[in-house]
C-alpha positions in Angstrom: -18.7 1.1 -14.7 -16.0 1.9 -12.2 -18.1 4.1 -10.0 -17.3 5.2 -6.4 -19.5 3.1 -4.0 -21.4 4.6 -1.1 -19.9 4.1 2.3 -21.5 1.2 4.2 -23.7 2.1 7.2 -22.2 0.6 10.4 -24.1 -0.1 13.5 -23.1 1.5 16.8 -21.4 -1.7 18.1 -19.5 -2.3 14.9 -15.7 -1.8 15.0 -14.6 1.1 13.0 -10.9 0.6 12.7 -9.2 0.9 10.3 -12.0 3.0 8.9 -11.4 6.7 9.3 -11.7 10.0 7.6 -9.2 9.5 4.9 -8.8 9.8 1.1 -10.8 6.6 0.2 -9.8 5.3 -3.2 -11.6 2.0 -3.2 -13.5 1.8 -6.4 -15.1 -1.5 -5.5 -17.0 -2.9 -2.6 -14.7 -4.5 0.1 -17.9 -6.3 1.3 -18.1 -8.3 -1.9 -16.3 -11.6 -0.9 -16.1 -12.7 -4.5 -13.7 -9.9 -5.4 -10.0 -10.5 -5.6 -8.9 -7.5 -3.5 -8.8 -8.9 0.0 -6.3 -6.4 1.5 -6.7 -2.9 2.7 -3.7 -0.6 2.5 -3.6 2.4 4.8 -0.8 5.0 5.0 -0.1 8.5 6.2 0.9 10.9 3.5 4.7 11.4 3.3 5.6 14.9 4.6 7.2 16.0 1.3 4.1 15.0 -0.6 1.5 16.8 1.4 2.0 20.4 0.2 2.4 19.3 -3.4 -1.0 17.5 -3.4 -2.9 20.0 -1.3 -2.0 23.0 -3.6 -3.3 21.3 -6.7 -6.2 23.1 -8.4 -7.8 19.7 -9.1 -8.0 18.4 -5.5 -8.7 14.7 -5.0 -12.3 14.2 -4.2 -11.7 12.3 -1.0 -11.4 15.4 1.3 -8.7 14.6 3.9 -5.3 14.2 2.4 -3.6 13.2 5.6 -4.2 9.5 5.0 -4.7 7.3 2.0 -6.6 4.0 1.6 -6.4 1.5 -1.2 -8.0 -1.8 -1.8 -5.1 -3.9 -3.1 -4.4 -7.5 -4.0 -1.4 -9.7 -5.0 1.6 -10.9 -3.0 1.5 -8.0 -0.6 2.9 -10.0 2.4 6.6 -11.0 1.8 8.5 -14.1 2.8 9.9 -13.7 6.3 13.0 -15.5 7.5 16.0 -15.4 9.9 19.4 -16.2 8.6 21.0 -19.5 9.8 24.6 -20.5 10.5 26.0 -24.0 9.7 29.1 -25.4 11.3 30.8 -28.8 11.0 31.9 -30.8 14.0 32.7 -34.5 14.4 31.7 -35.3 10.8 28.3 -33.8 11.3 26.7 -30.4 10.5 25.1 -28.4 13.2 22.8 -25.4 12.5 22.2 -22.3 14.6 20.2 -19.1 14.2 22.2 -16.3 12.7 20.0 -13.9 14.8 19.7 -11.6 11.8 17.1 -10.9 9.1 17.9 -10.7 5.4 16.7 -7.7 3.4 13.0 -7.8 2.7 11.9 -8.0 -1.0 10.0 -5.2 -2.7 6.2 -5.3 -2.4 4.1 -5.1 -5.5 0.5 -4.0 -5.0 -2.3 -4.3 -7.6 -4.9 -1.7 -7.4 -7.9 -0.3 -9.4 -7.3 3.2 -11.0 -10.2 5.4 -10.1 -12.2 7.2 -12.8 -10.4 10.6 -12.3 -6.9 9.0 -11.9 -6.6 10.7 -8.5 -5.0 7.7 -6.8 -2.6 7.1 -9.7 -1.6 10.8 -9.6 -0.8 10.7 -5.9 1.5 7.7 -6.5 3.1 9.4 -9.5 3.8 12.5 -7.4 5.2 10.3 -4.6 7.7 8.9 -7.1 8.3 12.3 -8.6 9.5 13.9 -5.3 12.4 11.4 -5.2 13.5 12.2 -8.8 11.6 14.8 -10.7 10.4 13.8 -14.2 11.6 17.1 -15.6 14.0 18.5 -13.0 16.0 15.4 -12.2 17.5 14.8 -8.7 15.7 15.8 -5.5 17.1 16.9 -2.2 14.4 15.3 -0.1 15.6 12.9 2.6 14.3 9.5 3.6 12.2 10.9 6.5 10.4 13.3 4.2 9.5 10.9 1.4 8.9 7.8 3.4 6.0 6.8 5.6 4.6 3.8 7.5 2.2 1.6 5.6 -0.3 -0.8 7.2 -1.8 -3.6 5.2 -4.9 -5.3 6.7 -6.0 -8.7 5.5 -9.8 -8.7 5.3 -12.1 -11.5 6.4 -15.6 -12.0 5.2 -17.6 -8.7 4.9 -14.5 -6.6 5.0 -13.5 -7.1 8.6 -9.8 -6.6 9.3 -8.2 -9.6 11.1 -4.5 -8.6 11.2 -2.2 -5.6 10.6 1.2 -5.8 8.9 3.1 -2.6 9.4 5.9 -1.6 7.0 8.2 1.0 8.4 10.0 3.7 6.5 8.3 2.7 3.3 8.6 4.6 0.0 7.4 4.0 -3.5 9.9 2.7 -6.1 7.8 2.2 -9.1 4.4 2.4 -10.8 3.2 -0.2 -13.3 1.9 0.6 -16.8 -1.7 1.0 -17.7 -3.2 -1.1 -20.4 -6.8 0.0 -21.3 -9.1 -1.5 -23.8 -12.4 -0.2 -25.0 -13.5 -3.6 -26.2 -14.6 -4.7 -22.7 -16.0 -3.2 -19.5 -13.1 -4.3 -17.3 -11.8 -1.9 -14.7 -8.5 0.0 -15.3 -5.8 -1.6 -13.2 -2.2 -0.9 -12.4 0.5 -1.7 -9.8 2.8 0.2 -7.6 6.0 -1.1 -5.8 7.3 0.0 -2.5 10.3 -0.8 -0.4 10.7 -0.6 3.4 13.2 -1.3 6.2 11.3 -3.1 8.9 8.1 -5.2 9.3 5.9 -6.1 12.2 2.6 -7.8 12.6 -0.3 -7.8 15.1 -3.8 -9.2 15.3 -6.7 -6.8 15.4 
C-alpha cells in the first residue's frame, strides 16, 4: 500500500534542515537506503499558484502550502560545462575558455503519486497557470509562475549532503500515469522543469 509514513522522531542534536513545516508529499521512507529515491526536492510555491491551491475545497492534507517537498529520483542533476574557443596558430590548435555557459537542459524528475493525487494536482495547476487547459493563454509573467527549486542528494539515513539550487524554475510538463491493478506497485509519474541558473553548496 502507498500509505503516508509517520514523520521520524529526531533527537535534539540532529540537524533539521531541510526538514520544515511544509507540504510533505513523500509516500515512502527516505530512511530506507534500498529505495531508489535518493534526492529530496524542496521548493517555495510560485506566487501565482498559491491562491489557486489555497481556495480549493479539497485542501491538500499537508497543512502549509508555502513550501512543497518531493522525494524524487532520476537524472535530476544536469551536465554542467563552460564553452570553449579554439584558434589555430603556427600549425597547431590552441584552446581557451569561452567564459560562458551553454543553456542548461530540462530536468525530468520521477516521483510517486500520493493516494489522493494531491501532489500530482499541484503540478497540474502549476502547468495550468501558464496555459489554461480550457481558457488558453495566460497573462502570468515569469516572476509569478517561477520559483527557486532546491534538490538535496541524500546520504545514508536520509541526511542531506549537498544542495543544488535551480533559479527561476518553472514546470514545463507532466508525464503520463500508467496504473495496473495486477500488481501492488506504487503509482509513479514524472514532471519536467526548466530554469535559468544553477548553483551548488555543501550542507
